[in-house]
C-alpha positions as CSV (number, residue, x, y, z in Angstrom):
1,X,89.5,1.6,-29.0
2,X,91.2,4.8,-30.2
3,X,93.8,4.9,-32.8
4,X,97.1,3.8,-31.6
5,X,100.1,6.4,-31.6
6,X,102.3,6.6,-34.7
7,X,104.9,8.3,-36.5
8,X,105.1,8.1,-39.7
9,X,108.3,10.1,-40.9
10,X,110.5,10.5,-37.8
11,X,113.8,9.0,-40.1
12,X,112.7,10.6,-43.4
13,X,115.5,13.3,-44.7
14,X,114.2,16.4,-43.9
15,X,115.1,18.4,-47.5
16,X,115.5,21.8,-45.7
17,X,118.7,20.4,-44.1
18,X,120.0,17.7,-46.6
19,X,122.7,19.6,-48.3
20,X,126.0,18.0,-47.9
21,X,125.5,16.5,-51.2
22,X,125.0,19.9,-52.7
23,X,128.1,21.3,-51.1
24,X,130.2,18.9,-52.8
25,X,128.8,19.5,-56.3
26,X,129.2,23.1,-55.8
27,X,133.1,22.8,-55.7
28,X,134.2,21.5,-58.7
29,X,137.8,21.2,-59.2
30,X,139.3,23.8,-60.4
31,X,141.3,23.2,-64.1
32,X,145.5,24.0,-64.0
33,X,144.9,25.2,-67.6
34,X,143.2,28.7,-68.3
35,X,139.5,27.6,-68.9
36,X,138.5,29.6,-71.9
37,X,141.7,29.4,-73.9
38,X,144.0,31.7,-75.5
39,X,142.8,32.1,-79.0
40,X,138.9,33.0,-78.2
41,X,139.8,36.9,-77.3
42,X,141.8,36.6,-74.3
43,X,145.2,38.3,-74.5
44,X,148.6,36.8,-73.7
45,X,149.2,38.8,-71.2
46,X,145.8,37.8,-69.3
47,X,146.6,34.2,-70.3
48,X,149.9,34.3,-68.4
49,X,148.6,35.9,-65.1
50,X,145.5,33.5,-65.1
51,X,148.6,30.8,-65.1
52,X,150.0,32.1,-62.1
53,X,147.1,32.6,-60.4
54,X,145.7,28.9,-61.0
55,X,149.3,28.1,-59.6
56,X,148.6,30.0,-56.5
57,X,144.8,28.4,-56.2
58,X,146.7,24.8,-56.4
59,X,149.1,25.8,-53.7
60,X,146.2,26.6,-51.6
61,X,146.9,30.6,-51.5
62,X,143.5,31.5,-52.4
63,X,143.4,34.5,-50.8
64,X,146.7,35.8,-53.2
65,X,144.6,34.2,-55.9
66,X,141.6,36.5,-55.0
67,X,143.6,39.7,-54.9
68,X,145.2,39.1,-57.9
69,X,141.9,38.7,-59.9
70,X,140.8,41.5,-58.6
71,X,143.8,43.2,-60.0
72,X,143.4,41.3,-63.2
73,X,139.9,42.1,-63.5
74,X,140.5,46.2,-63.0
75,X,143.3,45.9,-65.4
76,X,141.0,44.3,-68.5
77,X,138.6,47.0,-68.0
78,X,135.6,46.3,-70.0
79,X,137.0,44.0,-72.6
80,X,134.0,41.8,-72.5
81,X,135.4,38.3,-72.8
82,X,138.4,38.8,-70.7
83,X,136.2,40.3,-68.1
84,X,133.9,37.2,-68.4
85,X,136.9,34.7,-68.1
86,X,138.4,36.6,-64.8
87,X,134.7,36.7,-63.3
88,X,134.2,32.9,-63.7
89,X,137.6,32.1,-62.1
90,X,136.9,34.8,-59.4
91,X,133.6,33.0,-58.7
92,X,135.5,29.5,-58.7
93,X,137.6,30.6,-55.9
94,X,135.0,32.5,-54.1
95,X,132.9,29.3,-53.7
96,X,136.1,27.2,-52.5
97,X,136.1,29.5,-49.6
98,X,132.4,29.3,-49.1
99,X,131.9,33.1,-49.7
100,X,128.8,31.9,-51.7
101,X,127.4,35.5,-52.0
102,X,130.3,36.7,-53.5
103,X,130.4,33.7,-56.0
104,X,127.3,34.5,-57.1
105,X,127.7,38.1,-58.0
106,X,130.8,36.8,-59.9
107,X,129.3,34.0,-61.7
108,X,126.0,36.4,-62.3
109,X,127.9,39.3,-64.1
110,X,130.1,36.8,-66.3
111,X,127.1,35.0,-67.3
112,X,125.2,38.6,-68.1
113,X,128.2,39.5,-70.8
114,X,127.2,36.3,-72.6
115,X,130.6,35.7,-74.6
116,X,132.0,32.8,-73.0
117,X,131.5,28.8,-74.7
118,X,128.3,27.5,-74.2
119,X,129.5,24.9,-72.0
120,X,131.4,27.1,-69.9
121,X,128.4,29.4,-69.0
122,X,126.5,26.0,-68.6
123,X,128.8,25.0,-65.8
124,X,128.5,28.4,-64.4
125,X,124.6,28.2,-64.4
126,X,124.7,24.6,-62.9
127,X,126.9,26.1,-60.2
128,X,124.9,29.3,-60.0
129,X,121.7,27.4,-59.0
130,X,123.1,25.3,-56.6
131,X,124.9,28.4,-54.9
132,X,121.7,30.5,-55.0
133,X,119.8,27.1,-53.1
134,X,122.4,27.0,-50.5
135,X,122.2,30.8,-49.9
136,X,118.3,30.1,-49.5
137,X,117.2,31.5,-52.7
138,X,115.2,28.8,-54.3
139,X,113.5,31.0,-56.9
140,X,116.7,32.2,-58.5
141,X,118.0,29.1,-58.5
142,X,114.9,27.4,-60.4
143,X,115.5,30.2,-62.9
144,X,119.0,29.6,-63.3
145,X,118.3,25.7,-63.5
146,X,115.7,25.7,-65.8
147,X,117.8,27.9,-68.2
148,X,120.5,25.2,-67.8
149,X,117.9,22.6,-68.7
150,X,116.8,24.2,-72.0
151,X,120.2,23.9,-73.3
152,X,121.3,20.5,-71.7
153,X,121.5,17.8,-73.9
154,X,121.1,14.7,-71.6
155,X,120.9,16.1,-68.2
156,X,122.1,13.6,-65.4
157,X,120.8,12.2,-62.3
158,X,122.4,14.8,-60.1
159,X,120.8,17.6,-62.3
160,X,117.3,16.1,-61.8
161,X,117.9,15.8,-58.2
162,X,118.9,19.2,-57.9
163,X,115.9,20.6,-59.6
164,X,113.6,18.3,-57.2
165,X,115.4,20.0,-54.5
166,X,114.8,23.3,-55.7
167,X,111.4,22.8,-56.2
168,X,110.7,21.0,-52.8
169,X,112.5,24.1,-51.0
170,X,109.7,26.5,-53.0
171,X,107.1,24.3,-51.6
172,X,106.0,22.9,-55.4
173,X,106.0,19.3,-54.2
174,X,104.2,18.6,-57.3
175,X,106.8,19.6,-59.6
176,X,109.6,18.0,-57.1
177,X,108.3,14.7,-57.7
178,X,108.5,14.0,-61.6
179,X,112.4,15.7,-61.1
180,X,113.2,13.1,-58.1
181,X,111.9,10.4,-59.9
182,X,113.7,10.8,-62.9
183,X,116.9,11.3,-60.9
184,X,116.0,7.8,-59.4
185,X,115.4,6.5,-62.8
186,X,118.7,7.9,-64.5
187,X,121.0,6.9,-61.3
188,X,122.6,3.4,-61.4
189,X,122.7,3.0,-57.9
190,X,120.5,5.7,-56.1
191,X,121.2,5.7,-52.6
192,X,118.6,5.7,-50.2
193,X,117.6,9.2,-49.0
194,X,116.9,10.1,-52.8
195,X,114.3,7.7,-52.1
196,X,113.4,9.2,-48.7
197,X,112.9,12.5,-50.5
198,X,110.8,11.3,-53.1
199,X,108.8,9.7,-50.1
200,X,108.6,13.0,-48.3
201,X,107.2,14.5,-51.6
202,X,104.2,11.9,-51.7
203,X,103.6,12.6,-48.2
204,X,103.7,16.2,-48.2
205,X,101.0,15.9,-51.2
206,X,99.0,13.4,-49.2
207,X,99.6,10.7,-51.6
208,X,99.6,8.1,-49.4
209,X,98.9,5.2,-51.9
210,X,102.2,6.6,-53.6
211,X,104.0,6.1,-50.0
212,X,102.9,2.9,-49.7
213,X,103.9,1.6,-53.1
214,X,107.2,3.7,-53.2
215,X,107.9,2.2,-49.0
216,X,107.6,-1.5,-50.8
217,X,110.2,-0.7,-53.1
218,X,112.6,0.6,-50.9
219,X,111.7,-2.2,-48.4
220,X,113.4,-4.6,-51.3
221,X,116.1,-2.5,-52.1
222,X,117.0,-1.3,-48.5
223,X,116.2,-4.4,-46.8
224,X,118.1,-3.7,-43.5
225,X,116.3,-0.5,-43.0
226,X,113.8,-1.4,-40.4
227,X,112.5,2.3,-40.0
228,X,111.0,1.7,-43.6
229,X,108.5,-0.9,-42.2
230,X,107.5,1.3,-39.5
231,X,106.8,4.0,-41.7
232,X,104.8,1.5,-43.8
233,X,103.1,0.7,-41.1
234,X,102.2,4.3,-40.3
235,X,101.3,5.2,-43.5
236,X,98.6,2.1,-43.6
237,X,97.4,3.6,-40.5
238,X,97.1,6.8,-42.0
239,X,95.4,5.2,-44.9
240,X,92.7,3.8,-42.1
241,X,93.8,0.1,-43.2
242,X,94.9,-0.7,-39.7
243,X,95.0,-4.7,-40.6
244,X,97.9,-4.0,-42.9
245,X,99.6,-1.9,-40.6
246,X,99.7,-4.6,-38.1
247,X,100.5,-7.3,-40.8
248,X,103.6,-5.2,-41.7
249,X,104.6,-4.3,-37.8
250,X,104.0,-7.9,-36.8
251,X,106.0,-9.5,-39.8
252,X,109.1,-7.1,-38.6
253,X,108.5,-8.5,-35.1
254,X,108.2,-12.0,-35.8
255,X,111.6,-11.5,-38.0
256,X,113.5,-10.5,-34.8
257,X,113.9,-6.8,-35.9
258,X,111.5,-5.0,-33.5
259,X,113.1,-4.5,-30.3
260,X,112.7,-0.7,-29.0
261,X,110.1,-0.1,-26.7
262,X,108.1,2.2,-28.7
263,X,107.8,-0.1,-31.4
264,X,106.8,-2.8,-29.2
265,X,104.3,-0.6,-27.4
266,X,102.9,0.6,-30.9
267,X,102.4,-2.9,-31.8
268,X,100.4,-3.9,-28.4
269,X,98.4,-1.0,-29.5
270,X,97.6,-2.1,-32.7
271,X,96.8,-5.7,-31.3
272,X,94.2,-3.7,-29.5
273,X,92.9,-1.7,-31.8
274,X,92.5,-4.9,-34.0
275,X,90.8,-6.2,-31.0
276,X,93.2,-8.9,-30.4
277,X,94.2,-8.4,-26.9
278,X,95.4,-11.2,-25.7
279,X,98.3,-11.0,-28.1
280,X,98.7,-7.4,-27.0
281,X,98.8,-8.9,-23.1
282,X,101.5,-11.7,-24.1
283,X,103.8,-8.9,-25.9
284,X,103.9,-6.7,-23.4
285,X,104.2,-8.9,-20.4
286,X,107.0,-11.0,-22.4
287,X,108.7,-7.9,-23.4
288,X,108.9,-6.6,-19.6
289,X,110.3,-9.6,-18.5
290,X,112.8,-9.5,-21.2
291,X,113.8,-5.7,-20.2
292,X,112.5,-4.4,-23.5
293,X,109.7,-2.3,-22.0
294,X,110.3,-0.4,-18.8
295,X,107.7,-1.6,-15.8
296,X,106.5,1.9,-15.1
297,X,102.8,2.6,-14.6
298,X,101.7,3.6,-18.0
299,X,103.2,0.4,-19.4
300,X,101.5,-1.7,-16.7
301,X,98.2,0.2,-17.0
302,X,98.7,-0.9,-20.7
303,X,99.4,-4.1,-19.8
304,X,96.3,-4.8,-17.5
305,X,94.1,-2.8,-19.8
306,X,95.0,-5.9,-22.3
307,X,94.4,-8.4,-19.9
308,X,90.9,-6.9,-18.8
309,X,89.8,-6.8,-22.8
310,X,91.0,-10.6,-22.8
311,X,89.0,-11.2,-19.8
312,X,91.7,-12.5,-17.8
313,X,90.4,-11.2,-14.6
314,X,93.2,-12.2,-12.3
315,X,96.1,-10.8,-14.7
316,X,94.4,-7.5,-15.1
317,X,93.9,-7.2,-11.2
318,X,97.5,-8.1,-10.5
319,X,99.0,-5.6,-13.1
320,X,96.5,-3.1,-11.8
321,X,97.9,-3.5,-8.6
322,X,101.4,-3.1,-9.5
323,X,100.6,0.0,-11.7
324,X,98.6,1.6,-9.0
325,X,102.2,1.1,-6.5
326,X,104.0,3.7,-9.2
327,X,101.3,5.9,-10.4
328,X,101.0,9.2,-8.9
329,X,97.4,9.7,-10.3
330,X,93.8,8.5,-9.3
331,X,92.4,6.3,-12.4
332,X,94.4,3.2,-11.8
333,X,93.4,2.8,-8.6
334,X,89.6,3.4,-9.6
335,X,89.7,1.0,-12.4
336,X,91.4,-1.8,-10.1
337,X,88.8,-0.7,-7.5
338,X,85.9,-1.4,-10.3
339,X,87.3,-4.9,-10.8
340,X,87.3,-5.9,-7.3
341,X,83.6,-4.8,-6.8
342,X,82.5,-6.9,-10.0
343,X,84.3,-10.0,-8.1
344,X,82.7,-8.6,-4.9
345,X,85.7,-8.0,-3.3
346,X,84.6,-5.7,-1.0
347,X,87.3,-5.0,1.3
348,X,90.2,-4.7,-1.6
349,X,87.5,-2.3,-3.2
350,X,86.9,0.0,-0.7
351,X,90.9,0.3,-0.1
352,X,91.6,1.0,-3.8
353,X,88.7,3.8,-3.5
354,X,89.9,5.2,-0.6
355,X,93.5,5.3,-2.3
356,X,92.0,6.7,-5.3
357,X,89.8,9.7,-3.6
358,X,93.4,10.5,-1.7
359,X,95.3,10.9,-5.1
360,X,94.9,13.9,-7.4
361,X,93.2,13.9,-10.6
362,X,90.2,11.8,-10.0
363,X,87.5,12.2,-13.1
364,X,84.8,10.9,-11.2
365,X,84.9,11.8,-7.6
366,X,81.1,11.5,-6.8
367,X,81.1,7.8,-8.5
368,X,83.8,6.9,-6.5
369,X,82.2,8.2,-3.4
370,X,79.2,6.1,-4.2
371,X,80.9,3.3,-4.9
372,X,82.6,3.1,-1.5
373,X,79.7,3.5,0.2
374,X,78.2,0.6,-1.5
375,X,81.3,-1.6,-0.6
376,X,81.5,-0.5,2.9
377,X,77.6,-1.4,2.8
378,X,78.2,-5.0,2.0
379,X,80.9,-5.0,4.6
380,X,78.3,-4.1,7.0
381,X,80.1,-1.1,8.1
382,X,77.0,1.3,8.1
383,X,78.4,4.3,9.6
384,X,81.1,5.0,7.2
385,X,78.9,3.8,4.4
386,X,76.4,6.5,4.9
387,X,79.3,8.9,5.4
388,X,80.7,8.2,1.8
389,X,76.8,8.2,0.6
390,X,76.7,11.7,1.8
391,X,79.7,12.9,0.0
392,X,78.6,11.6,-3.0
393,X,75.2,13.4,-3.2
394,X,77.0,16.6,-3.5
395,X,78.2,15.6,-7.0
396,X,75.7,15.7,-10.3
397,X,77.2,12.4,-11.3
398,X,76.0,10.4,-8.3
399,X,73.8,12.7,-5.9
400,X,70.4,11.1,-7.1
401,X,71.3,7.5,-6.1
402,X,73.5,8.2,-3.2
403,X,70.4,9.9,-1.5
404,X,68.3,6.4,-2.9
405,X,71.2,5.0,-0.9
406,X,70.5,7.0,2.2
407,X,66.9,6.8,2.2
408,X,67.6,2.7,2.2
409,X,69.9,3.0,5.0
410,X,67.5,5.1,6.9
411,X,64.4,2.4,6.4
412,X,66.6,-0.4,7.4
413,X,68.1,1.3,10.4
């Protein structure tokens, strides 16, 4: 029995697309007061003009605000402190308009002057790192963010989360893991997607044991998230622990939380893999009757296989017969014929073999012709049996045996 199909992380957040939280952090509320104050090198004229500009910003007139900031920037010339303050404000307005590259240029130049108070520069570094990340420049984001961390006294959970995302963007998953872990530890009630991102890092590193432990924690914290149970089962399959994978899926099913067709089929395959075919068959049949699993050829074939492995021949034949009616391929009819042959039901076997030979995709046509010859021989249809054996001689898989049967017919004709 081959390993059942499983998909471990169909619902895990993709780090490269999980930016809504980031954009919210990029746009802090602009203060209505001038950010740097008047007494630290800002002229009264510049202070007054900035106040007017902040009024424009508060009124939502950002186009006019940008024009005024650019005019003020030209008027302050190379007065470093005033220039840094104007650029800082310009960066905030550009970011609020989602003009991220222009915002980056403003913040970068402001920081390069190195004249603003540390808290103001730290805020710009933090915003700048996020802007670099949003504009797909994670290497620059890491550089700026690491500079921010060196000066930060007690980095909050969001900062560690940002660092983890930035390392993840660079594919440095080993550095992303401790950052994301620190974010989760510091947050009062970290949301589920923080855990999902950490889980994705463990999975990228193939740290499956860590995945299993984290998923256990996530299941306790978010008991209503049924996908975590499925992912845990998939991880156990990846770890080649099918018994644990089955136990997890069976528990979810017994609790009434496993109703999707794909999940029910996956559970049935796990039963088959663990050599519990009767449970697989009962599950599939009940789910089909309940309308949870479609009664198509593939699902009926799986049900028939389960009944056959459970040695419930009548149910297997019935299921294969139903599957054959809707299947366009030949293999189902061929398998059904083999069951008929084992029961010495020669007429039904011959009919199934003839149907199989008339459909495309039969893997062993020589064997089918040989078996058809045997079925016809048992029905005392010597002429048709000879014709079938003759066809079987044309295949390597059946040629030798078919010739022996023809010799037998010649001797007894």
